[in-house]
N, C-alpha and C positions, 0 to 999 in steps of 0.2 A: 403514544406516537402517529401522527397527523397519516392522513392517506398517501400521501406527495413520498414521505420518506417510505415506508408501506410497500408501495408499489416498485417503488428503487429497487427495495431490497429485492423484490421477489423476481422483478427483472432480473437481476444481477445472481440467483440459484437457479431460476430458468432459460435465457437465452446460452445458445450455444455460442460457440470463437469460430471465424473464420481461421485461421495459425491454428495447425499441426502441430501434437510435441514434438514431432523434428525439429521444427525449426527452432526447437527451446531445447534441441537432447546439450550439445558445446554447451551452457552454459551449467547442468547439472552439477557440479563444485559448487559452482561461485554460488548456485541459488541456494545450495542446499546448508553452506557456509553461513549469511544470512540467513538465512531461515532459524538454525543456533541461535547466530549474533543479537539478534534481536526479537526472537519470540516472536516471529509469526511463519503463520501458517505455507507452507513451500508452490501450494495450489494462488493463495492469493499473489505473492509473486511472479510467478508465472501468468496471470488471467491480466497481470498489470501490462510486463512485458510484455504481449500477445497486443493488449488496447494499444499500448503506448508507441513500440516499433515497429509489430508481428516478430521480433526476434533476433530482425537487422540490428549489427553495430551501424551497416554501413549502407551508403547508397553511393555510386558512380565514383568507387574507391575513396571515400570523404567522411567521415563520420559525421550520422542521421541528427540532423540536427531539424527540428519545426523552425515553421515561418516565423513566430514565437519566439526563435534562440534556446528553446530547451533543447539541451546533447543526452544526447547514449539509448543506452535499450528502455531503460527507468523513464526521459524524456526531463531533465531533471533542470530546471530552470541555474543561469549559474550563481544566484546569491542564495538558490538554498541545497545548491552542491556545496558554495562555500562553505554554511553554516556546519555543514554535515561531515563535507569533509573536517572543519577544526572542531565540531565536537566530536567523531572516532577515529578522529588519526588516519587517516586514506585519504591519500596521495593526491598529485597537483591537477591531472589529467580526468576532467569528468567524461568523456568518451572511453576511460579502459573500461570494456567489459565487467570487471570486477568486484571495483569501487564505483560503478554505476549504481550493479546491482545491489551495493552496503550503503549507498548514500541515503538510493530508494528506497530501500527494505527499510533503514531507520526513518526516514521520513514516514515515510508508511506506519510505525508505531508510533513516531511522535502522536499524525490523524487522528490514532485511533484509542490516543492514551485522550485525547482529547473531545474525540465528537461519537467514541465508541465505533460499533459495527456497524450501526445504522448509514451511519458520513463519514467513517472512512476517506472512501472510497470517493467522492463527491470531493473533499477539502483536500485529498491528494489531486485531483485532475484542476478544480477553481480556484483552488487556495485556500488557506482559512480563513480569510475575509473575507472571500466572495462567500464563502457555503454557511458565516458566519448571519451575512446581509438574508440567501436563502433562508435561513431556521424564522429570519423575522417579516417574510412576507414578499420579501422579491426574489423573480424567481432564478434560477438555475441557469447558465448563458445555455445558447440554444450547445455547443461543442461537450461542454459536458453533458447536457444531458443525454447524446447522442453516445460519448462514451461509455455513460455506467450504464445502456442495454448490449454496450458490444461487449460490457464486460462475461468472463462465468466465474462464477466461484459458488464449488456446490455444497452447501454447509453442514450434507449427513457427512462430505468425506473432507472436509473442510471446518473443522465449528468455529466459533470468534471467540480470540485469546482473551482471558479471563479482563478484568479489568482491574480483581486485584496482583502489582506487582511482585513485588518484592515477598522476599523472608527475610529473617531478621540476621541472616548473611550478606545480603542485599541485592541477592543477583533476580532475576526476571523468573517469575515465577507464573505463566499460565496457566490453569490449570482446566484443560475443557469441560463446559459442564462447572464452572461458577459462573456463568454468569451474573446469578444473583448474591449476595452475600449481603447476611444481615448484617442490618444498623448495628452500628456502637464494634461492631468485629473490626478488628484496628489492621491495618494492613501488615502483610505479612506474618498474620496470628497463626496460622494454619488452617489444617483440620483438626 
């Protein structure tokens, strides 16, 4: 692990957020559903919502939208929302809080599966292609670096889901503590 990745991971654990828990309370049921469905810790989902929208679905009576066009609580770009909607049977409105949380969490799962726990949040914010460029030496955009310093994830209470994802039944099977799996152990082999 290089110094930048380690520094970003430490920052995610130590930096406090400015949003309060009450800002997110109204989304508790949707966050819990998304957490169960995509095997992502609720704390991770809350941290993304805090960083992306502060827990606010609207601004001045309109769906919260970034200058770049990202929409909703988890600030998904329209094409990303469309991909998640089609893959997971979600509704057509990316600003719908429940569907936005489900789509954003599905995208977090995809980024975790692709980049692991050290790259998930940078890839979520910058996009997978841009994050891959950072792995080859191109610095992350200032916006992403700022985003990462604003994230707050407690590693002790919200461990990274396991990279080993399936059982023979085909269901997601994260197992906190399974960060390392012996070589040659087939996915779904269980303990």
